[in-house]
C-alpha positions as CSV (number, residue, x, y, z in Angstrom):
1,M,26.3,-118.7,157.5
2,T,27.8,-117.6,160.8
3,L,31.2,-116.1,160.7
4,R,32.2,-116.6,164.2
5,P,33.5,-120.2,164.0
6,A,35.7,-119.3,160.9
7,L,37.3,-116.3,162.7
8,S,40.2,-118.2,164.3
9,A,43.1,-115.9,164.8
10,P,46.8,-117.0,165.0
11,P,48.0,-117.9,168.5
12,S,50.0,-114.7,168.8
13,L,46.8,-112.7,168.3
14,Q,44.3,-114.6,170.3
15,S,45.1,-112.8,173.6
16,S,44.2,-109.3,172.1
17,P,41.5,-107.6,174.1
18,V,38.1,-107.1,172.4
19,P,34.8,-105.4,173.3
20,E,32.3,-107.3,175.3
21,P,29.2,-108.7,173.5
22,V,26.5,-106.0,173.3
23,A,22.7,-105.6,172.7
24,P,20.6,-108.7,172.8
25,A,18.4,-109.3,169.7
26,G,15.0,-107.9,169.4
27,S,15.5,-105.4,172.3
28,H,14.7,-102.2,170.1
29,P,11.9,-101.5,167.7
30,A,14.5,-100.4,165.0
31,D,15.8,-104.0,164.9
32,A,12.5,-105.2,163.2
33,Q,12.6,-102.7,160.4
34,A,14.6,-103.0,157.1
35,D,17.2,-100.4,156.3
36,P,15.6,-97.4,154.4
37,P,16.6,-97.1,150.7
38,W,18.7,-93.9,151.3
39,L,20.8,-95.7,153.8
40,Q,21.4,-98.6,151.4
41,A,22.4,-96.1,148.8
42,L,24.8,-94.6,151.3
43,D,26.3,-98.0,152.0
44,E,26.9,-98.5,148.2
45,L,28.8,-95.2,148.0
46,I,30.9,-96.2,150.9
47,L,31.5,-99.6,149.4
48,E,32.7,-98.0,146.1
49,E,34.9,-95.6,148.2
50,R,33.2,-92.5,146.7
51,Q,34.1,-90.6,149.8
52,D,33.1,-87.0,148.8
53,E,29.6,-88.1,147.6
54,A,29.1,-90.3,150.6
55,L,30.1,-87.5,153.1
56,D,27.7,-85.0,151.3
57,S,24.8,-87.4,151.5
58,L,25.6,-88.4,155.1
59,H,25.8,-84.7,156.3
60,Q,22.6,-83.9,154.6
61,W,20.8,-86.7,156.5
62,L,22.4,-85.8,159.8
63,A,21.1,-82.2,159.4
64,R,17.5,-83.5,159.4
65,P,15.8,-82.9,162.7
66,E,13.3,-85.8,162.3
67,L,16.1,-88.4,162.3
68,T,15.8,-90.9,165.1
69,P,18.6,-91.6,167.6
70,D,19.3,-95.0,166.3
71,L,19.8,-93.6,162.7
72,V,22.0,-90.8,164.0
73,L,24.3,-93.3,165.7
74,R,24.3,-95.6,162.5
75,L,25.2,-92.5,160.4
76,Q,28.0,-91.5,162.8
77,A,29.4,-95.0,162.6
78,R,29.5,-94.7,158.8
79,E,31.1,-91.3,159.1
80,L,33.9,-92.9,161.1
81,R,34.4,-95.5,158.4
82,L,34.8,-92.7,155.8
83,Q,37.3,-90.9,157.9
84,L,39.3,-94.1,158.1
85,L,39.8,-93.9,154.3
86,N,42.2,-91.1,154.9
87,G,44.1,-92.9,157.7
88,C,43.5,-93.7,161.3
89,S,43.9,-90.8,163.7
90,P,44.7,-91.2,167.4
91,A,41.2,-90.0,168.3
92,A,39.5,-92.7,166.2
93,A,39.6,-95.3,168.8
94,E,38.2,-93.0,171.4
95,Q,35.4,-92.0,169.1
96,A,34.6,-95.7,168.3
97,Y,34.3,-96.6,172.1
98,A,32.1,-93.5,172.7
99,L,29.8,-94.7,169.9
100,L,29.8,-98.2,171.3
101,E,28.8,-96.9,174.7
102,S,25.9,-94.9,173.2
103,A,24.8,-98.0,171.2
104,Q,24.8,-100.1,174.3
105,S,22.7,-97.6,176.2
106,L,20.3,-97.5,173.3
107,G,19.9,-101.2,173.3
108,S,19.6,-101.8,169.6
109,A,21.3,-104.9,168.1
110,R,21.4,-103.3,164.6
111,V,23.0,-100.1,165.9
112,S,25.5,-102.0,168.1
113,A,26.5,-104.2,165.1
114,D,27.1,-101.1,162.9
115,V,29.3,-99.6,165.6
116,L,31.2,-102.9,166.0
117,C,32.0,-102.9,162.2
118,S,33.4,-99.4,162.5
119,M,35.3,-100.5,165.7
120,A,36.7,-103.4,163.7
121,L,38.1,-101.0,161.1
122,V,39.8,-98.9,163.8
123,Q,41.3,-101.9,165.5
124,S,42.5,-103.2,162.1
125,A,44.2,-99.9,161.4
126,T,45.9,-100.1,164.8
127,R,47.1,-103.7,164.2
128,L,44.7,-105.2,166.7
129,T,43.8,-107.9,164.1
130,A,42.4,-110.5,166.4
131,A,40.2,-107.9,168.2
132,A,39.0,-106.6,164.8
133,M,38.1,-110.2,163.7
134,Q,36.2,-110.8,166.9
135,A,34.4,-107.5,166.5
136,V,33.2,-108.5,163.1
137,G,32.2,-111.8,164.4
138,Q,30.1,-110.2,167.1
139,A,28.5,-107.9,164.5
140,D,27.7,-110.9,162.3
141,A,26.0,-112.6,165.3
142,L,23.9,-109.6,166.0
143,Y,22.9,-109.2,162.3
144,E,22.0,-112.9,162.2
145,S,19.9,-112.5,165.3
146,I,17.6,-109.9,163.6
147,G,17.7,-111.6,160.2
148,D,19.5,-108.8,158.4
149,T,21.1,-110.7,155.5
150,R,22.3,-107.7,153.6
151,S,24.2,-106.3,156.6
152,R,25.8,-109.7,157.2
153,Q,27.1,-109.7,153.7
154,L,28.6,-106.3,154.3
155,A,30.2,-107.6,157.4
156,R,31.8,-110.4,155.3
157,L,33.3,-107.8,153.0
158,L,34.5,-105.9,156.1
159,L,36.2,-109.1,157.3
160,A,37.9,-109.4,153.9
161,R,39.2,-105.9,154.3
162,V,40.6,-106.7,157.8
163,L,42.3,-109.8,156.5
164,M,43.8,-107.9,153.6
165,A,45.2,-105.2,155.9
166,A,46.7,-107.9,158.1
167,E,48.2,-109.5,154.9
168,M,46.4,-112.8,155.7
169,F,45.9,-113.5,152.0
170,V,45.7,-117.2,152.2
171,E,43.1,-117.0,155.0
172,L,41.1,-114.5,152.8
173,I,41.1,-116.8,149.9
174,R,40.1,-119.8,152.0
175,Q,37.3,-117.9,153.6
176,F,35.8,-116.2,150.7
177,E,36.6,-117.9,147.4
178,P,33.8,-120.6,148.0
179,L,31.3,-117.7,148.2
180,L,32.1,-116.8,144.6
181,G,30.5,-119.8,143.0
182,G,27.4,-119.4,140.8
183,P,26.7,-117.0,137.9
184,D,27.4,-113.3,138.1
185,V,24.3,-111.2,137.4
186,G,23.7,-107.5,137.1
187,D,21.2,-105.1,138.6
188,D,18.5,-106.1,136.1
189,R,17.4,-109.2,138.0
190,P,16.0,-109.3,141.5
191,V,18.3,-110.7,144.1
192,Q,17.1,-114.1,145.5
193,D,17.1,-114.9,149.2
194,G,20.6,-115.3,150.5
195,E,22.2,-114.3,147.2
196,M,24.8,-111.6,147.4
197,P,23.8,-108.4,145.5
198,P,25.9,-107.5,142.3
199,R,27.8,-104.6,143.8
200,L,28.8,-106.6,146.9
201,R,29.7,-109.6,144.8
202,C,31.9,-107.4,142.6
203,A,33.7,-106.0,145.7
204,L,34.2,-109.5,147.0
205,L,35.7,-110.5,143.6
206,L,38.1,-107.6,143.8
207,S,39.1,-108.6,147.3
208,V,39.8,-112.3,146.5
209,G,41.6,-111.2,143.3
210,A,43.8,-108.8,145.3
211,A,44.6,-111.7,147.8
212,Y,45.8,-113.9,144.9
213,A,47.8,-111.0,143.4
214,N,49.5,-110.2,146.7
215,A,49.9,-113.7,148.2
216,N,53.4,-114.2,146.7
217,T,54.8,-110.7,146.9
218,E,58.3,-110.1,148.3
219,L,57.0,-108.5,151.6
220,S,54.3,-111.0,152.3
221,G,56.3,-114.1,151.6
222,S,55.6,-117.1,149.5
223,A,52.2,-118.9,149.7
224,E,52.6,-122.5,148.4
225,G,50.2,-123.4,145.6
226,I,49.1,-119.9,144.9
227,D,50.0,-118.0,141.7
228,S,49.3,-114.3,141.2
229,R,48.0,-115.1,137.7
230,Q,45.1,-116.9,139.3
231,A,43.7,-113.4,140.0
232,I,43.3,-112.7,136.3
233,P,40.0,-114.7,135.7
234,I,38.7,-113.3,139.0
235,Y,39.3,-109.7,138.0
236,R,37.8,-110.5,134.5
237,R,34.6,-111.6,136.3
238,A,34.7,-108.5,138.4
239,L,35.1,-106.3,135.3
240,A,32.3,-108.1,133.5
241,L,30.0,-107.6,136.5
242,A,31.0,-104.0,136.8
243,E,29.9,-103.4,133.2
244,L,26.5,-104.9,134.0
245,I,26.3,-102.7,137.2
246,G,27.3,-99.6,135.2
247,S,28.9,-97.8,138.2
248,P,31.7,-95.6,136.7
249,P,34.0,-95.8,139.9
250,T,33.6,-99.6,140.0
251,R,34.4,-99.9,136.3
252,V,37.5,-97.8,136.8
253,R,38.6,-99.8,139.8
254,C,38.2,-103.1,138.1
255,R,40.3,-101.9,135.1
256,F,42.9,-100.6,137.4
257,S,43.3,-104.0,139.3
258,L,43.3,-106.1,136.0
259,A,45.7,-103.6,134.1
260,N,48.2,-103.6,137.0
261,L,48.3,-107.4,137.2
262,M,48.5,-107.6,133.4
263,I,51.5,-105.3,133.5
264,W,53.3,-107.4,136.1
265,T,52.6,-110.6,134.2
266,G,53.8,-109.2,130.9
267,Q,50.5,-108.8,129.1
268,L,51.2,-105.2,128.1
269,D,48.9,-104.8,125.1
270,E,45.8,-105.7,127.1
271,A,46.9,-103.5,130.0
272,A,47.4,-100.6,127.6
273,Q,43.8,-101.2,126.3
274,L,42.4,-101.2,129.8
275,L,44.1,-97.9,130.7
276,R,42.8,-96.3,127.5
277,E,39.3,-97.4,128.5
278,V,39.9,-95.7,131.9
279,E,40.8,-92.5,130.0
280,Q,37.6,-92.8,128.0
281,L,35.6,-93.2,131.2
282,A,37.5,-90.2,132.7
283,A,36.3,-88.1,129.8
284,Q,32.7,-89.0,130.6
285,Q,33.1,-88.5,134.4
286,P,36.1,-86.8,135.9
287,L,38.3,-89.1,138.2
288,S,39.0,-88.3,141.7
289,L,42.5,-87.4,142.7
290,L,43.2,-90.9,144.0
291,N,42.0,-92.5,140.7
292,R,44.0,-90.0,138.7
293,A,47.1,-90.9,140.7
294,H,46.3,-94.7,140.2
295,L,45.9,-94.1,136.4
296,R,49.3,-92.2,136.1
297,Q,51.0,-94.9,138.2
298,N,49.7,-97.7,136.0
299,Q,50.7,-95.7,132.8
300,A,54.2,-95.2,134.3
301,L,54.5,-99.0,135.1
302,L,53.3,-99.8,131.5
303,A,55.9,-97.4,130.0
304,W,58.6,-98.9,132.3
305,K,57.8,-102.5,131.4
306,S,57.6,-101.5,127.7
307,G,61.1,-100.4,127.7
308,R,60.5,-96.7,127.9
309,A,62.2,-96.2,131.3
310,R,63.0,-92.5,130.7
311,E,59.4,-91.7,129.9
312,A,58.2,-93.8,132.9
313,L,60.6,-91.9,135.2
314,L,58.9,-88.6,134.4
315,M,55.5,-90.2,135.0
316,F,56.6,-91.7,138.4
317,R,57.7,-88.1,139.4
318,E,54.2,-86.9,138.5
319,V,52.5,-89.6,140.7
320,R,54.8,-88.7,143.6
321,A,53.9,-85.0,143.3
322,M,50.2,-85.8,143.1
323,C,50.4,-88.1,146.2
324,E,52.4,-85.5,148.1
325,Q,50.0,-82.7,147.2
326,G,46.9,-84.8,147.9
327,G,48.2,-86.5,151.0
328,L,47.8,-90.0,149.5
329,L,50.4,-91.5,151.8
330,F,49.6,-95.2,151.1
331,L,50.1,-94.7,147.3
332,L,53.1,-92.5,147.9
333,G,55.1,-95.4,149.3
334,R,54.5,-97.5,146.2
335,A,55.2,-94.5,143.9
336,L,58.6,-93.9,145.7
337,L,59.5,-97.6,145.4
338,R,58.7,-97.8,141.6
339,L,60.5,-94.4,141.1
340,A,63.6,-95.7,142.7
341,E,63.5,-98.9,140.8
342,C,63.0,-97.1,137.5
343,A,65.7,-94.6,138.2
344,E,68.1,-97.4,138.9
345,D,67.2,-98.9,135.5
346,C,67.9,-95.6,133.9
347,G,71.3,-95.3,135.7
348,D,70.1,-92.3,137.6
349,L,71.5,-93.4,140.9
350,A,71.2,-90.0,142.5
351,Q,67.5,-89.9,142.0
352,A,67.2,-93.5,143.0
353,L,69.0,-92.9,146.2
354,E,66.8,-89.8,146.9
355,A,63.7,-91.8,146.3
356,R,64.9,-94.6,148.6
357,Q,65.7,-92.1,151.3
358,A,62.2,-90.5,150.9
359,Q,60.7,-94.0,151.1
360,V,62.7,-94.8,154.3
361,Q,61.5,-91.5,155.8
362,L,57.9,-92.3,154.8
363,L,58.2,-95.8,156.3
364,G,59.6,-94.3,159.5
365,A,56.8,-91.7,159.6
366,N,54.1,-94.4,159.1
367,L,55.7,-96.6,161.7
368,R,55.7,-93.7,164.2
369,A,52.0,-93.1,163.4
370,Q,51.2,-96.7,163.7
371,Q,52.9,-96.8,167.1
372,Q,51.0,-93.7,168.2
373,N,47.7,-95.1,167.0
374,F,48.4,-98.5,168.5
375,G,49.2,-96.9,171.9
376,Q,46.1,-94.7,171.7
377,G,44.1,-97.7,170.8
378,M,45.4,-99.8,173.7
379,L,44.9,-96.8,176.1
380,S,41.3,-96.4,174.9
381,L,40.7,-100.1,175.3
382,V,42.1,-100.1,178.8
383,Q,40.0,-97.0,179.7
384,H,36.9,-98.7,178.3
385,A,37.5,-101.8,180.3
386,R,38.1,-99.7,183.4
387,V,34.9,-97.7,182.9
388,A,33.0,-100.9,182.3
389,A,34.4,-102.4,185.5
390,Q,33.7,-99.2,187.4
391,N,30.0,-99.2,186.1
392,E,29.7,-102.8,187.1
393,L,31.3,-102.0,190.4
394,L,28.9,-99.2,191.1
395,Q,26.0,-101.5,190.4
396,R,27.4,-104.2,192.6
397,Q,28.0,-101.7,195.4
398,G,24.5,-100.4,195.2
399,N,23.2,-104.0,195.5
400,S,25.6,-104.8,198.3
401,L,24.5,-101.6,200.2
402,E,20.9,-102.6,199.9
403,Q,21.8,-106.1,201.1
404,A,23.9,-104.7,203.9
405,L,20.8,-103.4,205.6
406,A,19.8,-107.0,206.1
407,Q,23.0,-108.9,206.1
408,R,26.6,-107.7,206.8
409,N,28.2,-110.8,205.4
410,G,26.7,-110.3,202.0
411,E,28.4,-106.9,201.8
412,L,31.8,-108.3,202.7
413,N,31.5,-111.1,200.1
414,E,30.5,-108.6,197.4
415,T,33.5,-106.3,198.2
416,L,35.8,-109.4,197.9
417,S,34.3,-110.2,194.5
418,R,34.8,-106.6,193.4
419,L,38.5,-106.6,194.4
420,R,39.1,-109.9,192.5
421,A,37.3,-108.6,189.4
422,E,39.4,-105.4,189.4
423,M,42.6,-107.5,189.8
424,S,41.6,-109.7,186.9
425,V,40.9,-106.6,184.7
426,R,44.4,-105.2,185.5
427,R,46.1,-108.4,184.8
428,A,44.3,-108.8,181.5
429,A,45.3,-105.2,180.5
430,E,48.9,-105.8,181.5
431,A,49.0,-109.1,179.5
432,A,47.5,-107.3,176.5
433,L,50.1,-104.4,176.7
434,T,52.9,-107.0,177.0
435,E,51.6,-108.9,173.9
436,A,51.2,-105.7,172.0
437,H,54.7,-104.6,172.8
438,A,56.1,-107.9,171.7
439,Q,54.2,-107.7,168.4
440,L,55.4,-104.2,167.9
441,E,59.0,-105.2,168.4
442,L,58.6,-108.1,165.9
443,K,57.2,-105.6,163.4
444,V,60.0,-103.2,163.9
445,A,62.6,-106.0,163.5
446,Q,60.9,-107.1,160.3
447,R,60.9,-103.6,158.8
448,T,64.5,-103.2,159.8
449,R,65.4,-106.4,157.9
450,E,63.5,-105.2,154.9
451,L,65.4,-101.8,154.9
452,E,68.7,-103.6,155.2
453,L,67.7,-105.8,152.3
454,A,66.8,-102.7,150.2
455,M,70.1,-101.0,151.1
456,R,72.1,-104.1,150.1
457,R,70.3,-104.2,146.8
458,L,71.0,-100.5,146.3
459,M,74.7,-101.1,146.9
460,E,74.8,-103.9,144.4
461,H,73.1,-101.7,141.8
462,E,75.7,-99.0,142.5
463,K,78.6,-101.4,142.0
464,Q,77.1,-102.6,138.8
465,A,76.6,-99.0,137.6
466,A,80.2,-98.1,138.5
467,L,81.5,-101.1,136.5
468,S,79.3,-100.2,133.5
469,Y,80.6,-96.6,133.7
470,L,84.2,-97.9,133.8
471,V,83.8,-100.2,130.8
472,A,81.9,-97.5,128.8
473,G,84.8,-95.0,129.6
474,V,87.4,-97.5,128.4
475,A,85.4,-98.3,125.2
476,H,85.0,-94.6,124.5
477,E,88.7,-93.9,124.9
478,L,89.7,-96.9,122.8
479,N,87.3,-95.9,120.0
480,T,89.3,-92.9,118.9
481,P,92.8,-94.5,118.4
482,L,91.3,-97.7,117.0
483,G,89.0,-95.7,114.7
484,N,92.0,-93.6,113.5
485,A,93.9,-96.8,112.8
486,L,91.0,-98.4,110.9
487,L,90.6,-95.2,108.8
488,A,94.3,-95.2,108.0
489,T,94.2,-98.9,107.1
490,S,91.3,-98.2,104.8
491,S,93.2,-95.3,103.2
492,A,96.3,-97.5,102.7
493,Q,94.1,-100.2,101.1
494,A,92.6,-97.7,98.6
495,G,96.1,-96.5,97.7
496,L,97.3,-100.1,97.1
497,Q,94.2,-100.8,95.0
498,E,94.9,-97.7,92.8
499,F,98.6,-98.7,92.6
500,G,97.6,-102.3,91.5
501,Q,95.2,-101.0,88.9
502,A,98.0,-98.7,87.5
503,F,100.4,-101.6,87.5
504,E,98.0,-103.9,85.7
505,A,97.2,-101.2,83.1
506,N,101.1,-100.8,82.5
507,R,100.8,-97.1,83.3
508,L,102.8,-97.0,86.5
509,R,105.0,-94.0,87.0
510,R,107.8,-93.2,89.4
511,Q,105.7,-90.6,91.0
512,D,103.0,-93.3,91.6
513,V,105.5,-95.4,93.5
514,Q,106.7,-92.4,95.6
515,G,103.0,-91.4,96.3
516,L,102.3,-95.0,97.4
517,R,105.3,-94.9,99.7
518,Q,104.4,-91.6,101.3
519,N,100.7,-92.8,101.7
520,L,101.7,-96.0,103.3
521,Q,104.3,-94.3,105.6
522,A,101.7,-91.7,106.7
523,N,99.0,-94.3,107.4
524,L,101.4,-96.6,109.1
525,D,102.4,-93.8,111.4
526,I,98.7,-93.2,112.2
527,V,98.2,-96.9,112.8
528,S,101.3,-97.1,115.0
529,H,100.3,-94.0,117.1
530,G,96.7,-95.4,117.5
531,L,97.8,-98.8,118.6
532,E,100.4,-97.4,120.9
533,R,97.6,-95.2,122.5
534,A,95.3,-98.1,122.8
535,T,98.1,-100.2,124.4
536,V,98.7,-97.5,127.0
537,L,95.0,-97.3,127.8
538,L,94.7,-101.1,128.1
539,R,97.8,-101.1,130.4
540,N,96.2,-98.4,132.6
541,F,92.9,-100.2,132.6
542,K,94.6,-103.5,133.6
543,A,96.4,-101.7,136.4
544,L,93.0,-100.9,137.9
545,A,92.5,-104.6,138.8
546,L,94.3,-104.3,142.2
547,Q,94.8,-107.4,144.3
548,D,95.4,-107.5,147.9
549,S,98.6,-109.5,148.2
550,S,101.5,-109.4,150.6
551,D,104.1,-111.2,148.5
552,D,105.9,-107.9,147.6
553,I,105.7,-106.2,151.0
554,E,109.3,-105.2,152.0
555,W,111.4,-102.7,153.8
556,M,112.0,-99.7,151.5
557,D,113.4,-96.2,151.5
558,A,110.6,-94.0,150.1
559,A,113.2,-91.3,149.1
560,Q,115.2,-93.8,147.1
561,V,112.0,-95.1,145.4
562,A,111.3,-91.4,144.3
563,H,114.9,-91.1,143.0
564,N,114.6,-94.3,141.0
565,T,111.3,-93.2,139.5
566,L,112.6,-89.8,138.5
567,Q,115.5,-91.4,136.6
568,A,112.9,-92.9,134.2
569,F,111.6,-89.4,133.4
570,T,115.0,-87.6,133.1
571,G,114.8,-87.2,129.3
572,A,111.1,-86.1,129.3
573,L,111.7,-83.6,132.1
574,R,114.8,-82.2,130.4
575,E,112.9,-81.9,127.1
576,A,110.1,-80.1,128.7
577,G,112.5,-77.7,130.5
578,V,111.5,-78.7,134.0
579,T,113.8,-78.3,137.0
580,V,113.6,-80.9,139.7
581,D,114.0,-79.9,143.3
582,L,114.8,-82.8,145.7
583,S,116.2,-80.6,148.6
584,G,113.2,-81.4,150.8
585,L,113.5,-85.2,150.4
586,Q,115.1,-87.1,153.2
587,P,115.5,-90.9,153.8
588,L,112.2,-92.4,154.9
589,R,112.1,-96.1,155.7
590,L,108.9,-98.0,156.0
591,R,107.5,-101.5,155.2
592,G,105.2,-101.7,152.1
593,H,104.8,-102.1,148.4
594,A,107.7,-100.3,146.7
595,A,106.5,-101.1,143.2
596,A,103.0,-99.6,144.0
597,L,104.6,-96.4,145.4
598,S,106.9,-96.1,142.3
599,Q,103.8,-96.4,140.1
600,V,102.0,-93.7,142.1
601,L,104.9,-91.3,141.8
602,A,105.2,-92.1,138.1
603,Q,101.5,-91.2,137.5
604,L,101.9,-87.9,139.4
605,I,105.0,-87.0,137.4
606,E,103.4,-87.9,134.1
607,N,100.3,-85.9,135.1
608,A,102.5,-82.8,135.8
609,L,104.2,-83.2,132.3
610,L,100.9,-83.6,130.5
611,H,98.8,-81.0,132.3
612,A,100.9,-78.7,134.5
613,F,103.5,-77.4,132.0
614,Q,101.8,-77.8,128.6
615,G,101.7,-74.2,127.2
616,W,103.0,-72.8,130.5
617,S,105.3,-69.8,130.1
618,G,106.3,-69.3,133.7
619,E,108.8,-71.2,135.9
620,R,108.9,-74.9,135.4
621,R,109.7,-76.6,138.6
622,L,108.9,-80.0,140.0
623,S,109.5,-80.5,143.7
624,L,109.5,-83.6,145.9
625,H,109.4,-83.3,149.7
626,G,109.2,-86.0,152.3
627,R,109.1,-86.1,156.1
628,A,108.4,-88.7,158.8
629,L,105.3,-88.6,160.9
630,P,104.5,-90.3,164.2
631,E,102.0,-92.6,162.4
632,G,103.9,-93.0,159.2
633,L,105.3,-90.7,156.5
634,E,104.3,-87.9,154.1
635,L,105.4,-87.3,150.5
636,R,104.5,-84.1,148.6
637,V,104.8,-83.8,144.8
638,A,104.4,-80.2,143.8
639,D,104.6,-78.4,140.4
640,S,104.6,-74.7,139.5
641,G,102.4,-75.0,136.5
642,H,98.9,-74.0,135.6
643,G,97.1,-75.4,138.7
644,I,93.7,-77.0,138.8
645,A,90.4,-75.0,138.8
646,R,88.3,-75.3,141.9
647,E,85.3,-76.8,140.1
648,H,87.5,-79.6,138.7
649,Q,89.2,-80.5,142.0
650,A,86.3,-82.6,143.2
651,H,86.6,-84.9,140.1
652,V,90.3,-85.3,139.5
653,F,90.3,-88.7,141.1
654,D,87.2,-89.9,139.1
655,P,87.9,-92.4,136.3
656,F,88.0,-90.9,132.8
657,F,87.9,-87.3,134.0
658,S,90.4,-85.2,132.0
659,T,90.6,-81.6,130.8
660,R,92.8,-82.9,127.8
661,M,90.5,-85.7,126.7
662,G,91.5,-86.6,123.1
663,Q,94.9,-84.8,123.5
664,G,96.8,-87.5,125.2
665,G,94.9,-87.6,128.5
666,S,92.9,-90.7,129.3
667,G,91.6,-89.6,132.7
668,L,92.9,-92.8,134.3
669,G,96.2,-91.7,135.8
670,L,95.1,-89.9,139.0
671,Y,92.3,-92.5,139.5
672,L,94.9,-95.2,139.3
673,A,97.2,-93.4,141.6
674,Q,94.4,-92.8,144.2
675,R,93.4,-96.5,144.1
676,L,97.0,-97.7,144.6
677,V,97.5,-95.4,147.6
678,V,94.2,-96.3,149.3
679,Q,93.8,-100.0,148.4
680,R,97.5,-101.2,148.0
681,L,99.4,-98.9,150.3
682,G,96.7,-98.3,152.9
683,G,97.1,-94.5,152.9
684,E,95.4,-91.5,151.5
685,L,96.0,-89.1,148.5
686,A,95.0,-85.4,148.8
687,L,95.2,-82.4,146.5
688,N,96.1,-78.7,147.2
689,S,95.8,-76.4,144.2
690,A,94.7,-73.1,142.7
691,L,94.7,-71.7,139.2
692,G,98.1,-70.1,138.4
693,R,99.7,-71.4,141.6
694,G,100.5,-75.0,140.6
695,A,99.2,-78.2,142.1
696,E,100.5,-80.2,145.1
697,F,99.6,-83.9,145.6
698,I,100.1,-85.2,149.3
699,I,100.6,-88.9,149.9
700,R,100.3,-90.0,153.6
701,L,101.3,-93.6,154.3
702,P,101.0,-95.5,157.6
703,S,104.1,-97.0,159.1
């Protein structure tokens, strides 16, 4: 099967520059030889992403002096692939082009194809998807020309990796699912001609399963007719094949893939069993840092989806620490996302916000790195094209100089051709840069929309959490008075029952009647007090439902509103021994909600009576001052009482915050006053206080 006809890129990618075809078939003796067993073993290590073992083996072979130049280049190409597992550096593209030039000079189709495969991974990492696909297609053509079936199959897996990186999941499924037909066999049976070896087949199963699992994710969009659950039987086939192969890393990877999908599809028991099997495998052979992080991430997901969000939150923190310490940036992004979502479920909005911010910073850093790598890749591509054009130019100049000795016109025509070729190269480079810039702008716009969507969802979660907190506070406050009333009612019922029993037994005494009366009176007082307290709480809670209406906006005198409000508290102020000072209050006219202003002043006066003067042995004075401002007016309500501690001042306007909770304070008064001032009157409410020096509330209203 030839891959080139199937590698059709989207129209927006078809103009991306790609390397020129290299190395004709059969031009080097190494092309007629099969890969040595040690190189095939190295390819299997790379296929299973066993990076440390692969690098150790590769460096041991590179240190051997008897190694031929073609094998040195092939090992260097594989070393580049291993480096890409840790991310693409700006120098990777330059290194790939240097290897490609060496391969071209060597004249080996096999070496050139190996280098083209590494080049494709670099281009895929720098988002030059079309160029990467064409590089794989050229490598496939070279492998086909020398009859290297095994390397062609590796190239197919490489193409699947390129498509996965480009999120072209539907194309990946269309290209490779037909190759999965037929029985899965292990390493105990010889591979037939054209048949894919078990390890390669297992890797292809995992790639197709991952495409199904990701085809309908939020970021990739919806793929019609594709359900992520279709990946389950594919992953099961991969797991069964991994068991036949017996490779521990492959067995662990298959279990991770299947367990993760099981968690998201609600099959939690089977997912838990798979993760336990991974722990058993880890006891036999220690896991790499990446696999340990994957294991902990899946365990955290399982705990979260099993309803143990608090336990999962601690696990997600461990995954984040492991990723940050080990530099596992691609897994860190997913860990931060799940940490934020789990923290939101736990109501820990501060941690959720911090995780979201860290995720945004990581996305920004990744985007900047992609931009840098993309720019370096394009620069290397242009430089490579320029060098190729210059080499071609030098050759043509040499030919033209030789021909110039015999014919002057031939030299002039050759120079004209050179100029046209140079102009064509420059135009192609400019077009490629323009297209790349447009693609980058689209990517930035897409990421911006995704971040805005995430922020909107975070705000919705915060609103829901605030509402839950408010309702929980009201329920908590109502519980005490209603519980007392219920207890008193139960006590009265018990007294009545005893009284009835005495009456039926004809042993009723006068003192029994008096005891019943006292019991009923005491319990009715408790019930009355509890219901009165609950009524006040419900009235305050109802007052929180502010509505923006203009039907009661009128001209008013703020000073007169203050006088009228104080009259309602005359008895309470006198009883508390509080002196009222209105000397600083002058007529202040403005247009607004008089009822709302009166309610604000009432809440501030009531707050002073409840908190400022309770147990206060010093002077008891309540002062109201007012003055006009160029932009509106200012009212100050000050008391000479206890004052407010500095650590409490940041919370006095929070709902249900009170230092006298259960002693008559509901924690809603100042919260209601602040909402009225801000949302109804369009102003601001501030506090100036210190312990032992009283408290002063400052109301500023616009004209």
